[in-house]
N, C-alpha and C positions, 0 to 999 in steps of 0.2 A: 530434563536438564533445565535448571533455572539460571537466568542471567539478569543483571541489572541493565536496563535500557533507559537512557535519558531521552525523554521526548521533548525536543527543543521547541521553543515558541517560534514557528516559522510559517510562512505562507508559500506553498509551492503548488503550481497547477490548480490554483483555486482552493486548495485544501489548507485548513488551519490545523497546526499541531500545537496543542497547549503544552506549557512547560511544566513538567512533573516527572518524578521518578516513578516507575512502577516495576513490580517484580512479576514476571510472567513465565508461564511454561513455554518452552520453545515450540513455536508453531511451525506449520509447513512453510509459511512464508519466510520465517527466520532461518530455517534449515536451508532453504534455497538460497537466501542471501549469504549464509555462511559459506556455502559451496562456491558461490560466484565471486565473493569478495576476495580480492587479492591485492596486496599492497602494490601501488604503482599502476594498477589496472585502470584503464579508461572505461567509464561507464556512460550510459545514456539514460536520462530520466524521461520516461514516456509520459505523455499527458494522462491524467486520471489515475496515477498510482495511488494505492491505498495509503491511509495514514500509517498503518503498521509497516509497510514497505519503506516509506520515507523515514520514519523514526528509526528503523534499524540501520540506517546509514550512519547514524551518530550513536555510538554505544560505548559503555564503560564496563570493563570486565576485569576480574582479578588476573594476576600473572599466572598463566597456565604453564604446564611442563614444557611445551614446545617453545614458548616465548622465553622462559627461563633458560633453556638450552641455548637459544640464539644469543641471549644477553651474556651468558657466561663464556661461550665460545667466541663471541664477537668482541668481548672485552669491556662492555659498559658496566657489568655487574661483577665486581671482584670479591674474593673471599673475605677481604678485610672491610668491606662496605658495612657500616653500622646500621644502614636502613634496611629493615627486614623486607623481604619481598612481599609480605602480607600488607605492607604499608604503601606499595606501589600499585598503580592501575595501568591497564593497557586500553588505549582509546582507539576505536574505529572512527575515522573522519572521512569526509569528502571535501574536496576543494577544487577550485579552478586553477589550472596551471597557466603559464605564460602564453599558451596558444589558445586559451579559452575552452579547453577540454575539462570535463569533470573527471577527477582522478581519485582513487581510493588512497587515503593516507593513514598513517598510524603514528602513535606516540605513546611513550611511557612517562608517567608523571607521578608525583605523590598524590595520595588519595584526597588530601585536603583541598587540592585545586582542580581535581578532575572535573567536577561539574562546571566550574568557572571556565575551564578551557573548552568544554563542549559548547558553552554559551558563546564564547569568543569566536570559535571556528564556525559555529552556526551563523552568527552575525556576518562574518566575513564571506561565507558561502553565499548568503542571500545578497550581499553587495557585489557578488562576482569579483571579489578581491583576488588578484592573481598571486599564488604561492607556487614557486617552481617545483618543490618536492617536499614531502613530509614522510620521512622514513626513519626507522630506528638507526641510531648512529652506528650500531653494530654492522650494518651493511657496508660501512666504511672503515671497518676495523677499530671502531671506537676512537678514531683519530679525528680530533676536532678540525685540524687544518684540512684534511682530506674531505670531510663532510662539508665544511664551509666552501671549499673550492668547487664542490659540486652543487652549490647553492641549495643545500638541504637544510630544512628547518627541523629542529629537534628539541628535546627537553632533557630527559635523564641521561647522565653519564657520570660515573664515579671518577672524578678527576679534580685536580687543584685549579685555582684561578689562573688565568693567563699570566705567565711570568712570575708566579709565586708558589707558596707551599700551602696556603690556606685552602681548605676545601671550597670549591665553587658551589653556588646555589644549585647548579646542575647536578651535583653529587647527591643532592637531597630530592631531586625531582621537582624543584621549586623555581626553575627558570626556563624560559623558552627563547630560542633564537629563530628569527624569521628572515627569510631571504638574505642570508648572510653575505653572499657575494656582492650584493648591491647595498648592503648596510653593514659595512665592515667594523671591526674593532680598530680604533685609531688612538694612538698615544701621541699627545702633543706637548710641546714645551710652553714655557711662560709667555713666549712671544707668538704662540699660535702655530709654530712650525711643526710639521708632521715628522715624528720620530719613528713610528712603527705602524704598519698596517697588517691586519690579519683578516682574511686569508692573504697570503703573500703572493698575489697574482696581479698582473697588469690591469685586469678588469676591476678588481676590488680597489686598487690604488686610484683608479679613475673616479671612483665613488667616494674616496676619502674626503674630498672637498665637496661640500654640500650645496654650493651655489656655482652656477645656476642649477636649479632643480632638474633631476633626471628621472626617468621612469623607474618605478619600484623603490624609490627612496622613502623611508619612513621619517616623518617629521610631525610637528604638532598638529598639522592639518590633515594628516593621513588617517584613513579609516582604521588601519591596524593599530595605530597609537591610541585612537579613541576607544576602540573595542577593549583593548587590554587595560588601559588606565581606568575605564569606567568599572571594571571588575576589581580594581584595587591593586593592580600591578604597577611597579615602578619601572621607568624606562631608562636604560643605560645611556641613551643619547643625551640625557640631561646632566650627566656627570661633567666634571670640570676638566681635569688633566687627561682623563681617559674618556673617550666617546665610544660607547659600545652600541651602535645604532640598531643592531639586530636584536638586542637583549631586553627581555621583560622578566622581572623577577618578583616573587611574592615574599614579603618580609614580615607579615603579621603573625 
């Protein structure tokens, strides 16, 4: 079996992994990683892990039958979705959670930003940047409010923009939301008053006002902002009457 693996440019345990794609036959190490890798699972990186073992933690694969089934049953991929499954990619990721543990994450995105997202999440992993959860939105019934309330970071979901009928960039797999509970969607009026906050929870509302700065807030000085914008993404926190602090989208 062949798979595409992005070998990110990282330094872990004294090992350098150069940035390149390579197509490789599934090795014993990769088979073992596939068996052990489970979304949401906490893992431990042991000193001296091989380059292949570390590279396999960040991977890009086509949408397989099992993932397609999850997406259809979960609701993120609907029959009327104009984006072919062949244009989407499934990402294996690892990230630090809020407790400093290394966790296996997953994401579905459009193929044109798959490498960029691997680069972003590799950079954030190296910086020990905390992300509470990275799971497919299907684990939350493809309900954006529920996913956000659980502080889940995600990308693809076939849906309209908040409060409208136009398709969201998420519907094309071209937008990512990060730590949404602490970086909510906020609608403001001309006087700067808050009209709406999503997710609609007390904790999210406490983060609607961005000063004084609190933990996990994304702003222009934040590593997450820098990682995404350096890859060419636009930040929703820079919009005017709507501030979508969690949101990074690709428009090119």
